[in-house]
MIKOL-412726 format. One line per 2 residues: number of its first residue (from 0); their letters; for each residue x, y, z of N, C-alpha, C. Coordinates in Angstrom, 1 decimal, decimal comma. Atoms other than C-alpha are relative to their C-alpha. Example, Ala and Ser with C-alpha at 12.3 -4.5 7.8 and 13.67 -1.06 7.14 Angstrom:
BEGIN
0> as> 0,9/-1,2/0,0/12,3/-4,5/7,8/0,9/1,2/0,0  -0,9/-1,1/0,0/13,7/-1,1/7,1/-0,8/1,1/0,8
END
This chain:
BEGIN
0> mr> -1,2/-0,8/-0,1/-27,1/-71,8/53,1/0,1/1,1/-1,0  -0,1/-1,1/1,0/-26,6/-68,4/51,5/1,3/-0,1/-0,8
2> ti> -1,2/0,0/0,9/-24,3/-68,3/48,5/0,6/1,4/0,1  -0,7/-1,2/0,0/-21,8/-65,5/48,1/-0,9/1,1/-0,6
4> ag> 0,9/-1,1/0,4/-23,7/-62,2/47,9/-1,4/-0,3/-0,1  1,4/0,3/0,0/-26,9/-64,1/48,2/-0,7/-0,1/-1,4
6> sn> 0,6/0,0/1,3/-27,5/-64,3/44,4/-0,5/-1,4/-0,3  0,5/1,3/0,4/-29,4/-67,1/42,7/1,0/-0,7/-0,9
8> pk> -1,1/0,6/0,8/-26,7/-69,5/41,4/-0,6/-0,6/-1,3  0,6/0,5/1,2/-29,1/-71,1/38,9/-0,2/1,0/-1,1
10> sl> 0,2/-1,1/0,9/-30,0/-67,8/37,4/1,3/0,5/-0,6  -1,3/-0,5/0,5/-26,4/-66,6/37,1/0,6/-1,0/-0,9
12> hr> -0,6/1,1/0,8/-25,4/-70,0/35,7/-0,6/0,0/-1,4  0,7/0,0/1,3/-28,0/-69,8/32,9/0,5/1,2/-0,8
14> if> -0,4/-1,1/0,8/-26,9/-66,3/31,9/1,5/-0,2/-0,4  -1,4/0,3/0,3/-23,2/-67,3/32,0/0,1/-1,0/-1,1
16> sl> 0,0/1,0/1,0/-24,0/-70,4/29,9/-0,4/0,6/-1,3  0,4/-0,6/1,2/-25,9/-68,3/27,4/1,1/0,9/-0,6
18> fc> -1,1/-0,8/0,5/-22,9/-65,9/27,1/1,0/-0,9/-0,7  -1,0/0,9/0,6/-20,6/-68,8/26,4/-0,5/-0,6/-1,3
20> im> 0,5/0,5/1,3/-22,9/-70,2/23,7/0,1/1,1/-1,0  0,0/-1,2/0,9/-23,1/-66,7/22,1/1,5/0,1/-0,5
22> va> -1,4/-0,2/0,4/-19,3/-66,4/22,1/0,5/-1,2/-0,9  -0,4/1,1/0,9/-18,8/-69,9/20,7/-0,6/0,0/-1,4
24> at> 0,6/-0,1/1,4/-21,3/-69,4/17,9/0,6/1,1/-0,8  -0,6/-1,1/0,7/-19,7/-66,1/17,0/1,4/-0,4/-0,5
26> lt> -1,4/0,3/0,4/-16,1/-67,4/17,0/0,1/-1,1/-1,0  0,0/1,1/1,0/-17,0/-70,5/15,0/-0,7/0,3/-1,3
28> np> 0,6/-0,4/1,3/-18,8/-68,6/12,3/1,1/0,3/-1,0  -1,1/-0,1/1,0/-16,7/-68,9/9,1/0,2/1,4/-0,5
30> qt> -0,1/-1,4/0,5/-17,4/-65,2/8,2/0,7/0,9/1,0  -0,6/-0,9/-1,0/-15,8/-63,8/11,4/1,5/0,2/-0,4
32> sl> -1,5/-0,2/0,2/-12,3/-62,3/11,4/0,4/0,8/1,2  -0,6/-0,7/-1,1/-10,0/-60,5/13,8/-0,6/1,4/0,1
34> ad> 0,5/-1,3/0,0/-11,5/-57,2/12,7/-1,3/0,2/0,8  1,2/-0,1/-0,7/-14,7/-58,1/14,5/0,1/0,3/1,5
36> wd> -0,2/-0,4/-1,4/-13,1/-57,5/17,9/0,0/1,6/0,0  -0,1/-1,4/-0,2/-13,6/-54,0/19,2/0,2/0,3/1,5
38> wk> -0,2/-0,4/-1,4/-12,6/-52,1/22,3/0,0/1,5/0,1  0,0/-1,5/-0,3/-13,0/-48,7/23,9/0,3/0,2/1,5
40> ag> -0,3/-0,4/-1,3/-12,0/-46,9/27,0/-0,5/1,4/0,3  0,6/-1,4/-0,3/-13,4/-43,8/28,8/0,3/0,4/1,4
42> fg> -0,2/-0,5/-1,3/-13,2/-41,6/31,8/-1,1/1,1/0,2  1,0/-1,0/-0,2/-15,9/-39,4/33,4/0,0/0,4/1,5
44> gr> 0,1/-0,5/-1,3/-16,7/-37,4/36,5/-1,1/1,0/0,2  1,0/-1,0/-0,3/-19,1/-35,1/38,3/0,3/0,6/1,4
46> nt> -0,3/-0,6/-1,3/-19,0/-32,7/41,2/-1,1/-0,4/1,1  1,1/0,3/-0,9/-22,4/-33,7/42,8/-0,9/-1,2/-0,6
48> pf> -0,9/0,5/-1,1/-22,5/-36,5/44,0/1,4/-0,1/-0,5  -1,3/0,0/0,4/-18,8/-36,2/43,8/0,5/-1,4/-0,4
50> ga> -0,6/1,3/0,3/-17,1/-39,0/41,9/0,6/0,0/-1,4  -0,7/0,2/1,3/-15,0/-40,1/38,9/0,3/-1,5/-0,2
52> sg> -0,4/1,4/0,2/-14,3/-43,4/37,3/0,5/-0,2/-1,5  -0,5/0,4/1,3/-12,6/-45,0/34,3/-0,7/-1,3/-0,4
54> sa> 0,7/1,2/0,5/-14,0/-47,7/32,1/0,7/-0,6/-1,2  -0,6/0,6/1,1/-12,9/-50,2/29,5/-1,0/-1,1/-0,4
56> ei> 1,0/1,0/0,5/-15,0/-52,5/27,3/0,6/-0,7/-1,3  -0,4/0,7/1,2/-14,1/-55,2/24,8/-1,2/-0,9/-0,5
58> gy> 1,1/0,8/0,5/-16,7/-56,9/22,5/0,5/-0,7/-1,3  -0,3/0,8/1,2/-16,8/-59,3/19,6/-1,3/0,0/-0,8
60> gq> 1,2/-0,2/0,7/-19,5/-58,2/17,1/0,0/-0,9/-1,3  0,3/0,8/1,2/-21,0/-60,4/14,3/-1,3/0,4/-0,6
62> ll> 1,2/-0,3/0,7/-23,4/-59,3/11,7/-1,0/-1,1/-0,1  1,0/1,0/0,2/-26,7/-61,2/11,6/-0,7/0,2/-1,4
64> wg> 0,5/-0,2/1,3/-28,0/-59,5/8,5/0,4/1,5/-0,4  -0,3/-1,3/0,5/-27,5/-56,4/6,3/1,5/0,3/-0,2
66> ea> -1,4/-0,5/0,2/-24,3/-54,4/5,7/0,3/1,2/0,8  -0,4/-1,2/-0,8/-22,5/-52,1/8,1/1,0/0,8/-0,7
68> gp> -0,9/-0,9/0,6/-20,5/-49,1/7,2/-0,4/1,4/0,2  0,4/-1,4/-0,2/-20,5/-45,3/7,3/-1,3/0,3/-0,7
70> gk> 1,3/-0,4/0,6/-24,0/-44,0/6,7/-1,0/-1,1/-0,2  0,9/1,1/0,2/-25,5/-47,4/6,8/-0,6/-0,4/1,4
72> yl> 0,6/0,3/-1,3/-28,0/-48,4/9,5/-0,9/-1,2/0,0  0,9/1,2/0,1/-30,1/-51,3/8,2/0,8/-1,3/0,0
74> yg> -0,7/1,2/-0,2/-28,2/-54,2/9,7/-0,3/-0,4/1,5  0,2/0,5/-1,3/-28,5/-56,4/12,8/1,3/-0,7/0,4
76> yi> -1,2/0,7/-0,5/-25,8/-57,9/15,0/-0,1/-0,6/1,4  -0,1/0,5/-1,3/-24,9/-59,8/18,1/1,4/0,2/0,5
78> rp> -1,3/-0,5/-0,5/-22,0/-58,8/20,4/0,2/-0,4/1,4  -0,5/0,3/-1,4/-20,7/-60,7/23,5/1,0/1,1/0,5
80> lv> -0,9/-1,1/-0,4/-18,8/-58,2/25,7/0,4/-0,3/1,5  -0,5/-0,1/-1,4/-16,8/-57,7/28,9/0,2/1,5/0,3
82> ry> -0,2/-1,5/-0,4/-16,8/-54,3/30,7/0,4/0,1/1,4  -0,4/-0,4/-1,4/-15,1/-52,8/33,7/-0,2/1,5/0,2
84> qg> 0,1/-1,4/-0,3/-15,8/-49,6/35,4/0,4/0,2/1,5  -0,3/-0,2/-1,4/-14,3/-48,2/38,6/1,2/0,9/0,2
86> vg> -1,1/-0,8/-0,3/-11,5/-46,4/40,4/0,9/-0,8/1,0  -0,9/0,8/-0,8/-9,7/-49,3/42,1/-0,7/-0,5/1,3
88> vv> 0,7/0,4/-1,3/-11,3/-49,2/45,6/-1,5/-0,4/-0,2  1,4/0,3/0,4/-14,7/-49,4/43,9/0,0/-0,5/-1,4
90> sr> -0,1/0,6/1,4/-15,0/-51,7/40,9/-1,4/-0,7/-0,3  1,2/0,7/0,6/-17,8/-53,0/38,7/0,3/-0,7/-1,3
92> gd> -0,3/0,8/1,2/-17,6/-55,7/36,1/-1,3/-0,6/-0,6  1,1/0,5/0,7/-20,1/-56,8/33,5/0,4/-1,1/-1,0
94> lg> -0,2/1,0/1,0/-20,3/-60,0/31,5/-1,4/-0,1/-0,7  1,4/-0,1/0,6/-23,1/-59,6/28,9/0,1/-0,2/-1,5
96> vd> 0,2/0,2/1,4/-24,4/-59,9/25,4/-0,9/1,1/-0,6  0,8/-0,9/0,7/-25,7/-57,2/23,0/-0,7/-0,7/-1,1
98> ln> 0,8/0,5/1,1/-28,5/-58,1/20,6/-0,7/1,1/-0,6  0,7/-1,1/0,7/-29,5/-55,6/18,0/-0,7/-0,5/-1,2
100> pv> 0,7/0,4/1,2/-32,2/-56,7/15,7/0,1/0,9/-1,2  -0,4/-1,1/0,9/-31,5/-53,4/13,9/1,0/0,9/0,6
102> sf> -1,1/-0,7/-0,6/-28,5/-51,2/14,4/-0,4/1,0/1,1  0,3/-1,1/-0,9/-30,3/-48,4/16,3/-0,9/-0,5/1,2
104> ln> 0,8/0,5/-1,1/-32,3/-50,7/18,7/0,9/-1,1/0,7  -0,9/0,9/-0,7/-30,2/-52,5/21,4/-0,7/-0,6/1,2
106> fr> 0,4/0,7/-1,2/-31,0/-55,1/24,0/1,2/-0,7/0,6  -1,2/0,5/-0,6/-28,3/-56,0/26,5/-0,4/-0,7/1,3
108> gg> 0,2/0,7/-1,2/-28,4/-58,6/29,3/1,3/-0,7/0,4  -1,2/0,7/-0,5/-25,9/-60,3/31,5/0,0/-0,1/1,6
110> vr> -0,2/0,0/-1,4/-24,5/-60,5/35,0/1,0/1,1/0,4  -0,8/-1,2/-0,4/-22,8/-57,7/37,0/0,5/-0,3/1,4
112> ar> -0,5/0,1/-1,3/-20,6/-57,7/40,1/0,7/1,3/0,4  -0,7/-1,2/-0,6/-19,5/-54,7/42,3/0,7/-0,4/1,2
114> yr> -0,8/0,2/-1,2/-16,8/-54,8/44,9/0,5/1,3/0,6  -0,3/-1,2/-0,7/-16,3/-52,0/47,4/1,0/-0,2/1,1
116> mv> -1,0/0,2/-1,0/-13,2/-51,7/49,5/0,2/1,3/0,8  -0,1/-1,3/-0,7/-13,8/-48,1/50,8/-1,0/0,0/1,1
118> gg> 0,8/0,0/-1,2/-15,2/-47,4/54,2/-1,1/1,0/0,0  1,1/-1,0/0,0/-17,4/-44,5/53,3/0,0/0,9/-1,3
120> fd> 0,2/-0,9/1,1/-18,8/-42,1/50,7/-0,5/1,3/0,5  0,5/-1,3/-0,4/-19,4/-38,4/50,9/-1,5/0,2/0,0
122> tl> 1,4/-0,2/0,2/-22,9/-38,7/49,7/-0,9/-1,0/0,6  0,8/1,1/-0,6/-24,1/-41,8/51,6/0,4/-0,2/1,4
124> dc> -0,2/0,2/-1,4/-24,4/-42,6/55,3/0,4/-1,4/0,2  -0,5/1,4/-0,2/-22,2/-45,6/55,9/-0,1/-0,5/1,4
126> gs> 0,2/0,5/-1,4/-23,0/-45,7/59,6/-1,3/-0,8/0,1  1,3/0,7/-0,1/-26,5/-46,9/58,9/-0,3/-0,8/-1,3
128> sl> 0,1/0,8/1,2/-25,9/-48,7/55,6/1,3/-0,7/-0,3  -1,2/0,7/0,4/-23,5/-51,2/54,1/0,7/0,6/-1,2
130> ce> -0,7/-0,7/1,1/-20,9/-49,4/52,0/1,1/-0,9/-0,6  -1,1/0,9/0,5/-18,4/-52,3/51,6/-0,6/-1,3/-0,4
132> gl> 0,4/1,3/0,3/-18,5/-55,8/50,3/-0,4/-0,2/-1,5  0,4/0,4/1,3/-19,8/-57,6/47,2/-1,5/0,1/-0,3
134> it> 1,4/0,0/0,5/-23,0/-56,9/45,3/0,0/-0,6/-1,3  0,2/0,6/1,3/-24,1/-59,1/42,5/-1,4/0,2/-0,6
136> sp> 1,3/-0,3/0,6/-26,9/-58,7/40,0/-0,1/-0,5/-1,4  0,3/0,1/1,4/-28,4/-60,0/36,8/-0,5/1,3/-0,5
138> fa> 0,5/-1,3/0,5/-29,2/-57,0/34,6/-0,6/-0,2/-1,4  0,5/-0,1/1,3/-31,2/-56,2/31,5/-0,3/1,5/-0,4
140> qs> 0,2/-1,3/0,4/-31,4/-53,0/29,5/-0,3/0,1/-1,5  0,3/-0,3/1,4/-32,7/-51,6/26,2/0,2/1,4/-0,3
142> si> -0,3/-1,4/0,4/-31,9/-48,5/24,3/-0,3/0,2/-1,5  0,2/-0,4/1,4/-32,7/-46,7/21,0/0,7/1,3/-0,3
144> ll> -0,7/-1,2/0,4/-30,8/-44,1/19,1/-0,5/0,4/-1,4  0,6/-0,5/1,3/-32,5/-42,1/16,2/0,6/1,3/-0,4
146> gg> -0,6/-1,2/0,5/-31,2/-39,3/14,1/-0,6/0,4/-1,4  0,4/-0,5/1,3/-32,2/-37,1/11,2/-0,2/1,5/0,0
148> lg> 0,2/-1,4/0,1/-32,3/-33,5/9,9/0,8/0,8/1,0  -0,8/-0,7/-0,9/-29,5/-32,6/12,2/-0,3/-0,2/1,5
150> fy> 0,4/0,3/-1,3/-31,2/-33,9/15,3/0,3/-1,4/0,3  -0,1/1,4/-0,5/-30,6/-37,0/17,4/-0,7/-0,2/1,3
152> fg> 0,7/0,3/-1,2/-32,6/-38,7/20,1/0,4/-1,4/0,5  -0,4/1,3/-0,6/-31,6/-41,4/22,5/-0,8/-0,2/1,3
154> aa> 0,7/0,4/-1,2/-33,5/-43,3/25,2/0,4/-1,3/0,5  -0,4/1,3/-0,5/-32,6/-46,1/27,5/-0,7/-0,3/1,3
156> yg> 0,7/0,5/-1,3/-34,3/-48,2/30,3/0,8/-1,2/0,4  -0,8/1,2/-0,6/-32,4/-50,6/32,6/-0,6/-0,5/1,3
158> we> 0,4/0,7/-1,2/-33,1/-53,0/35,4/1,1/-0,9/0,5  -0,9/1,0/-0,6/-30,9/-55,0/37,8/-0,5/-0,3/1,4
160> rl> 0,4/0,4/-1,3/-31,7/-57,0/40,8/1,3/-0,2/0,9  -1,2/0,0/-0,8/-29,0/-56,2/43,4/-0,2/-0,8/1,3
162> th> 0,0/0,9/-1,2/-28,1/-58,7/46,2/1,3/0,2/0,7  -1,1/0,0/-0,9/-25,8/-58,1/49,1/-0,1/-1,1/1,0
164> gd> 0,0/1,2/-0,8/-24,7/-61,0/51,2/-0,4/0,2/1,5  0,4/-0,3/-1,4/-25,4/-59,2/54,5/-1,3/0,7/0,0
166> ss> 1,4/-0,5/0,0/-29,1/-58,6/55,1/-0,3/0,7/1,3  0,3/-0,6/-1,4/-28,7/-57,0/58,6/-0,5/1,5/-0,1
168> mr> 0,4/-1,3/0,2/-29,2/-53,5/57,2/-0,1/0,4/-1,4  0,0/-0,4/1,4/-29,8/-51,5/54,0/1,4/0,1/-0,5
170> fa> -1,3/-0,2/0,7/-26,9/-51,3/51,5/0,0/1,2/-0,8  -0,2/-1,1/0,9/-25,5/-48,4/49,6/0,5/-0,4/-1,3
172> ee> -0,5/0,2/1,3/-25,1/-48,4/45,9/0,6/1,2/-0,6  -0,8/-1,3/0,2/-22,4/-45,9/45,0/-0,1/0,6/-1,4
174> fs> 0,1/-0,6/1,4/-22,9/-45,6/41,2/-1,2/0,8/-0,2  1,3/-0,8/0,1/-26,5/-44,4/41,6/-0,1/0,9/1,2
176> sl> 0,1/-0,8/-1,3/-25,9/-42,9/45,1/-1,3/-0,2/0,7  1,3/0,3/-0,6/-29,0/-44,7/46,4/0,2/-1,1/1,1
178> yg> 0,1/1,1/-1,0/-29,9/-47,1/49,3/-0,9/-1,0/-0,5  0,8/1,1/0,3/-31,2/-50,5/48,7/-0,5/-0,7/1,3
180> ap> 0,5/0,7/-1,2/-33,4/-52,6/51,1/0,9/-1,1/0,4  -0,9/1,0/-0,5/-31,6/-55,1/53,3/-0,1/-1,3/-0,8
182> gt> -0,1/1,2/0,8/-30,5/-58,1/51,3/-0,1/0,2/-1,5  0,2/0,0/1,5/-32,0/-57,5/47,9/-1,0/1,2/-0,3
184> ds> 0,8/-1,0/0,5/-33,5/-54,6/46,0/0,2/0,1/-1,5  -0,1/-0,2/1,4/-34,1/-53,7/42,3/0,3/1,4/-0,3
186> lv> -0,4/-1,3/0,5/-32,4/-50,7/40,7/-0,5/0,2/-1,4  0,5/-0,3/1,4/-34,2/-49,2/37,7/0,5/1,4/-0,4
188> na> -0,5/-1,3/0,5/-32,9/-46,3/35,6/-0,6/0,2/-1,4  0,5/-0,5/1,2/-34,2/-44,3/32,7/0,7/1,2/-0,5
190> df> -0,8/-1,1/0,6/-32,3/-41,9/30,4/-0,6/0,5/-1,3  0,5/-0,6/1,2/-33,4/-39,5/27,7/1,0/1,1/-0,4
192> ml> -0,9/-1,0/0,6/-31,3/-37,3/25,4/-0,5/0,5/-1,3  0,4/-0,6/1,2/-32,2/-34,9/22,7/1,1/1,0/-0,4
194> gr> -1,1/-0,8/0,4/-29,4/-33,3/20,7/-0,2/0,6/-1,4  0,0/-0,7/1,3/-28,8/-30,9/17,8/1,4/0,3/-0,5
196> ei> -1,3/-0,3/0,6/-25,8/-30,8/15,5/0,0/1,5/-0,3  0,0/-1,5/0,2/-24,6/-27,1/15,4/1,0/0,4/-1,0
198> vg> -1,0/-0,4/0,9/-21,3/-26,7/13,6/1,2/-1,0/0,1  -1,1/1,0/0,0/-18,5/-29,1/12,5/-0,4/-1,3/0,7
200> nw> 0,3/1,2/-0,8/-18,4/-32,0/14,9/-0,7/0,3/1,3  0,6/-0,4/-1,3/-20,1/-30,1/17,7/-1,5/-0,2/0,0
202> st> 1,5/0,0/-0,2/-23,6/-30,7/19,0/-0,3/0,4/1,4  0,5/-0,4/-1,3/-25,6/-29,6/22,0/-1,4/-0,5/0,2
204> gl> 1,3/0,6/-0,2/-28,7/-30,8/23,7/-0,4/-0,1/1,5  0,6/0,2/-1,3/-30,8/-31,8/26,8/0,1/-1,4/0,4
206> vw> -0,1/1,4/-0,5/-30,4/-34,8/29,0/-0,9/-0,1/1,3  0,8/0,3/-1,3/-32,7/-36,3/31,8/0,3/-1,4/0,4
208> qr> -0,2/1,3/-0,5/-31,8/-39,2/34,0/-0,7/-0,2/1,3  0,7/0,3/-1,3/-33,7/-40,9/36,8/0,4/-1,4/0,4
210> nw> -0,3/1,3/-0,6/-32,7/-43,8/39,1/-0,9/-0,2/1,2  0,8/0,3/-1,2/-34,8/-45,5/41,7/0,1/-1,4/0,4
212> ml> 0,1/1,4/-0,5/-34,9/-48,5/44,0/-1,5/-0,4/0,3  1,4/0,4/-0,1/-38,1/-50,4/43,9/-0,5/-0,3/1,4
214> kl> 0,4/0,3/-1,4/-38,3/-51,7/47,5/0,1/1,1/0,9  -0,2/-1,1/-1,0/-36,8/-48,9/49,5/-0,6/1,3/-0,4
216> gs> 0,6/-1,2/0,5/-38,1/-46,2/47,3/1,0/1,2/-0,2  -0,9/-1,1/0,1/-34,9/-44,0/47,3/0,1/0,3/-1,5
218> sn> -0,1/-0,4/1,4/-34,5/-42,1/44,0/0,8/1,3/-0,2  -0,6/-1,3/0,4/-32,7/-39,3/42,2/-0,3/0,4/-1,4
220> df> 0,3/-0,6/1,4/-33,2/-37,1/39,1/1,1/0,9/-0,4  -1,0/-1,0/0,5/-30,8/-35,2/37,0/-0,6/0,6/-1,4
222> rg> 0,4/-0,7/1,2/-31,8/-32,6/34,3/1,1/1,0/-0,4  -1,1/-0,9/0,4/-29,2/-30,7/32,3/0,1/0,2/-1,5
224> vf> -0,4/-0,3/1,4/-27,7/-29,4/29,1/1,4/-0,4/-0,2  -1,3/0,5/0,3/-24,6/-30,6/27,4/0,5/0,5/-1,4
226> ar> -0,7/-0,2/1,2/-22,1/-29,9/24,6/0,9/-1,2/-0,3  -0,7/1,2/0,3/-20,5/-32,7/22,7/0,8/0,2/-1,3
228> nk> -0,9/-0,1/1,2/-17,6/-33,0/20,2/0,6/-1,4/-0,3  -0,6/1,3/0,4/-16,3/-35,9/18,2/1,2/0,3/-1,0
230> we> -1,2/-0,2/0,8/-12,8/-36,0/16,6/0,8/-1,3/-0,1  -0,6/1,2/0,2/-11,3/-39,0/15,0/-0,5/-1,1/0,8
232> kw> 0,4/1,1/-0,8/-11,4/-41,8/17,5/-0,5/0,4/1,4  0,4/-0,6/-1,3/-12,3/-39,5/20,4/-1,4/0,6/0,0
234> sg> 1,2/-0,7/-0,2/-15,5/-38,1/21,8/0,0/0,6/1,4  0,0/-0,6/-1,4/-16,0/-35,7/24,7/-1,3/0,8/0,2
236> lv> 1,3/-0,6/-0,4/-19,0/-34,2/26,5/0,2/0,7/1,3  0,0/-0,8/-1,3/-19,4/-31,5/29,2/-1,4/0,5/0,1
238> gv> 1,4/-0,5/-0,2/-22,6/-30,3/30,8/-0,2/0,5/1,4  0,4/-0,5/-1,3/-24,3/-28,6/33,7/-1,5/-0,3/0,2
240> gl> 1,4/0,2/-0,3/-27,6/-29,2/35,4/-0,4/0,0/1,4  0,6/0,1/-1,3/-29,7/-29,8/38,5/-0,2/-1,4/0,5
242> ye> 0,1/1,4/-0,5/-29,4/-32,9/40,7/-0,9/0,1/1,2  0,9/0,1/-1,1/-32,3/-33,8/43,0/-0,1/-1,4/0,5
244> ss> 0,0/1,3/-0,6/-32,3/-36,8/45,4/-0,7/-0,1/1,3  0,6/0,3/-1,3/-34,1/-38,4/48,2/1,0/-0,2/1,1
246> tr> -1,0/0,2/-0,9/-30,8/-38,9/49,9/0,8/1,2/0,4  -0,7/-1,3/-0,3/-29,5/-35,3/49,9/-0,7/1,2/-0,6
248> as> 0,7/-1,2/0,5/-30,5/-31,7/49,2/0,4/0,2/-1,5  -0,2/-0,3/1,4/-30,9/-30,5/45,6/1,3/0,9/-0,2
250> sp> -1,2/-0,8/0,2/-27,7/-29,0/44,1/0,3/0,1/-1,5  -0,5/-0,1/1,3/-26,2/-27,8/40,8/1,1/-1,1/-0,2
252> vf> -0,9/1,0/0,3/-24,0/-30,3/39,0/0,8/0,3/-1,3  -0,8/-0,1/1,2/-21,1/-30,2/36,5/0,5/-1,4/-0,3
254> ff> -0,4/1,3/0,4/-20,2/-33,3/34,6/0,8/0,0/-1,3  -0,8/0,1/1,2/-17,8/-34,4/31,9/0,2/-1,5/-0,3
256> qa> -0,3/1,4/0,4/-17,0/-37,6/29,9/0,8/0,0/-1,2  -0,8/0,1/1,2/-14,4/-38,6/27,4/0,1/-1,5/-0,3
258> ef> -0,1/1,4/0,5/-14,2/-41,8/25,3/0,9/-0,2/-1,2  -0,9/0,3/1,1/-11,7/-43,4/23,0/-0,4/-1,3/-0,6
260> qa> 0,4/1,2/0,8/-13,0/-45,9/20,4/1,2/-0,5/-0,8  -1,3/0,4/0,6/-9,8/-47,8/19,6/-0,2/-0,7/-1,3
262> tp> 0,2/0,8/1,2/-11,2/-50,0/16,9/-1,4/0,2/-0,6  1,4/-0,1/0,5/-14,2/-50,0/14,5/-0,9/-0,9/0,7
264> tl> 1,0/0,8/-0,7/-17,4/-51,3/16,0/-1,3/0,1/-0,7  1,3/0,0/0,6/-20,9/-52,2/14,9/-1,0/0,9/0,8
266> el> 0,8/-0,9/-0,7/-22,3/-50,0/17,6/-0,1/1,4/-0,6  0,2/-1,4/0,4/-23,8/-46,6/16,7/0,5/0,9/1,1
268> n> -0,4/-0,9/-1,1/-22,3/-43,7/18,6/0,1/1,4/-0,6
END
């Protein structure tokens, strides 16, 4: 008998159990305090494929070694987290754990669920693919952020195994704007960024992103330039570039993103 969304219940249970153990170990550590809680919120959008979404994340960070603070990078931490992203009719939630053996190297794993209540997308053919319903997935990702001499470099690689409960046809994944094979497919993404501080809190740089489905083979690429500014608890980014996809014709793209870091965090940003 197929479980909801066809996911492996044992695998999801193991990840959820690990999350609970991490939270319990962090909360019972005598060195923790209320200041270890952190949360942030953001909003972003793009014109191609057209879309916009808001996000919110809350985490509970605990130092494993070293000392954190302005200008300090030699420390490690663990951070259970909950994250939401969506626009109401399309929602995605994460339950995960960050493990940073050193501040600038991150490993994140957990479980993710998407629920779609919209009948169609401008960039995806919902007549020949499933655009509604629940998609679940375990996920894992890693990232690194380095900086020096006025430059900074970031790279990330992620994987998630998507499962839709209806295997009668391919399914659409709206955040990547790709199609997955009927039932189950694996979504992989890679991101690279190279930036240069120019004046004050402003910086500019290059970004490249690629998403692809392993079974069905659909993919897309984005290459662009951006400008970024940070002020107090806010950061904002705007950019332009070229979007190429196996699901639609190539086209120029404009994108923007804003984020509010409400409380101090052990994450580098």
